[in-house]
C-alpha positions in Angstrom: 120.6 37.5 138.1 118.5 35.7 135.8 120.9 32.8 133.7 119.5 33.7 130.7 120.4 37.0 130.7 123.5 36.2 131.7 124.0 33.6 128.9 122.8 36.6 126.2 124.9 39.2 127.4 127.6 37.2 128.1 128.9 39.6 131.0 129.9 38.9 134.5 128.2 39.7 137.8 130.7 42.1 138.3 130.6 43.9 134.9 127.1 44.7 135.1 126.8 46.2 138.2 129.8 48.1 137.1 127.9 49.3 133.9 124.4 49.9 136.2 126.6 52.2 138.4 127.9 53.9 135.2 124.4 54.6 134.0 123.1 55.4 137.2 126.0 58.3 137.5 125.3 59.2 133.9 121.6 59.5 134.1 122.1 61.8 137.4 124.7 63.9 135.6 122.1 64.2 132.4 119.6 65.1 135.1 121.3 67.6 136.7 123.0 69.4 133.6 119.4 69.8 132.2 118.2 71.2 135.4 120.8 73.9 135.8 120.2 74.8 132.1 117.0 75.6 131.8 115.2 79.3 131.1 115.3 81.1 134.5 113.7 84.9 134.6 115.5 87.8 135.2 114.3 90.5 136.9 115.2 94.0 135.7 117.5 96.5 137.1 116.4 99.1 138.9 117.5 102.7 137.1 118.8 105.1 138.9 118.4 109.0 138.1 121.7 111.0 138.5 122.4 112.8 141.7 121.6 116.0 139.8 118.4 115.3 138.7 117.6 113.4 142.5 118.4 117.0 144.2 118.4 119.9 142.5 122.1 122.1 143.0 122.2 125.0 145.0 122.5 127.2 141.8 119.2 126.5 140.9 117.8 127.4 144.0 115.9 131.2 143.9 117.2 133.4 145.8 115.9 135.7 147.8 117.1 139.2 148.6 115.9 140.6 151.9 114.9 144.2 151.5 116.0 146.5 154.6 112.7 148.1 156.6 114.0 151.4 156.0 113.9 151.2 152.2 110.4 150.2 153.2 109.3 153.0 155.2 110.5 155.5 152.4 108.9 153.8 149.6 105.2 153.2 151.3 104.5 157.1 151.5 105.7 158.1 148.2 102.4 156.5 146.5 99.7 157.9 148.6 98.8 162.1 149.6 96.7 162.2 152.8 94.3 164.9 151.8 91.6 166.8 154.5 87.9 167.4 152.7 86.0 169.7 154.1 82.6 171.6 153.6 79.6 170.7 151.7 80.4 167.0 150.8 78.8 163.7 151.5 81.5 162.1 153.8 84.1 165.2 155.3 87.0 164.0 156.4 90.6 162.6 155.8 91.1 160.9 152.4 93.9 158.8 151.6 94.9 158.5 147.6 96.9 157.2 145.3 99.8 159.7 144.7 99.2 161.6 141.5 95.5 162.1 142.6 93.4 165.0 141.3 91.1 166.8 143.1 87.8 165.2 141.2 89.3 162.1 143.2 89.4 163.4 146.4 85.2 164.6 145.9 84.9 161.3 144.6 86.6 159.4 147.3 84.2 162.1 150.1 81.1 160.8 148.2 80.7 163.7 146.0 79.5 167.2 146.4 75.9 167.9 147.8 73.3 168.8 145.7 72.6 172.9 145.1 76.5 173.0 145.9 78.3 175.6 143.4 82.2 173.9 142.5 82.9 176.2 140.0 85.3 177.9 142.6 87.0 174.4 142.5 89.6 173.4 140.0 89.1 169.7 139.5 91.8 168.8 137.3 94.6 169.9 140.0 97.3 167.6 141.2 96.5 166.8 144.5 99.4 167.4 147.3 100.1 165.4 150.7 98.6 167.4 153.7 96.5 169.6 151.7 92.9 170.8 152.9 90.2 171.2 150.6 87.4 173.3 151.0 84.0 172.4 148.9 81.1 175.1 148.4 83.5 178.3 150.6 82.8 181.3 148.8 85.8 184.4 149.1 84.4 186.4 152.3 84.4 190.5 151.0 86.1 192.5 153.0 83.8 193.9 156.4 83.6 197.5 156.1 84.7 199.1 159.3 86.3 196.0 160.9 89.6 198.2 161.2 88.1 201.0 162.6 86.1 198.7 165.8 89.7 197.1 166.5 89.6 199.6 169.3 86.0 198.7 170.7 85.1 196.2 172.9 84.1 192.6 171.4 80.9 191.8 170.5 80.0 195.6 171.4 77.8 195.9 167.7 74.7 195.3 168.2 71.5 196.4 166.1 70.3 199.1 169.0 74.0 200.6 169.2 74.3 203.9 167.7 77.7 204.6 166.3 78.7 200.8 167.3 80.4 198.5 165.2 79.7 198.3 161.2 77.7 195.6 159.5 79.3 193.5 156.9 79.1 195.0 153.3 78.0 191.5 152.2 76.4 188.0 153.5 79.5 186.2 155.7 80.1 182.7 154.8 79.6 180.4 157.5 81.6 177.8 155.8 84.5 180.3 155.1 84.7 182.8 158.3 86.9 182.9 160.9 86.6 183.7 164.4 87.0 187.6 164.0 84.9 187.8 160.8 81.7 186.4 162.4 82.5 189.0 166.1 82.1 191.4 163.7 78.2 190.1 163.6 75.3 191.7 165.5 75.1 189.9 168.8 78.1 187.8 168.2 80.5 187.8 170.8 84.5 185.5 170.3 82.5 183.1 172.3 79.5 182.5 170.1 81.4 183.2 167.3 83.4 180.0 168.1 80.6 177.8 169.2 79.6 178.5 165.5 83.1 177.5 164.0 82.7 174.2 166.3 79.5 172.9 165.0 81.1 173.8 161.5 83.7 171.3 162.2 82.0 168.4 164.1 79.1 168.6 161.0 81.3 169.2 158.1 79.7 172.4 157.3 76.4 174.5 157.1 73.8 173.4 154.3 71.4 175.8 155.1 71.0 178.9 157.3 68.8 177.9 159.2 71.5 175.4 161.0 72.3 178.6 163.1 68.9 177.3 164.9 70.8 174.4 166.4 74.0 176.4 167.4 74.8 176.7 171.2 73.4 180.4 172.2 71.4 181.4 169.5 67.9 181.9 170.3 65.0 182.7 168.0 65.3 186.5 167.7 69.1 186.7 167.5 68.2 184.0 164.5 66.1 186.7 163.1 68.5 189.2 163.4 71.6 186.9 161.5 69.5 185.5 159.0 69.8 188.2 156.2 73.3 188.8 157.3 75.1 185.5 156.6 75.0 182.7 153.9 76.1 178.6 154.0 
């Protein structure tokens, strides 16, 4: 150490060394204290949702009740009625309608009646019942004169040329409503030909005109000429 420093401070070398050590230690402590006291960045804590919110409880879950199969089967048919629409309609056949439907609904479902069809005999406001048949354009057939007296005669024996044969109907027979027995009373028509007429009526949804009788198997021009004034659609 320079002499002037020793003389100026009046300190011995040992004392000066000890003072230096103290100053260094104080400086280190001050630096450490400053470093540890500096402001630090603090991360915000993560907010956790309560367990009741994070996962719904069993009480909050919707409850699904199973319906027995038998119960469904007993409910479905009650809402639908099945009817058979036949006769002079555009689309004859089976129609499925909601329960409470009326005859007019069945006619609309079958495409409506054909032009010129007389529907005055139908109560279009009547409520439908399941399994019934609606015949459009069929008129009531008047009683056949002499039908009872011909019960003992052979079927089909009535023809225009046989004297004393089966009597003729008192009025035209409806091709769309007549039965096999009623058609059998016509001249030249036996039970087989009567069944052919009914089969044709079933396949085509009824007769639209008497001329369609020509298309029935077993009816030729001569027989058609004899039957034409005795029948109607």
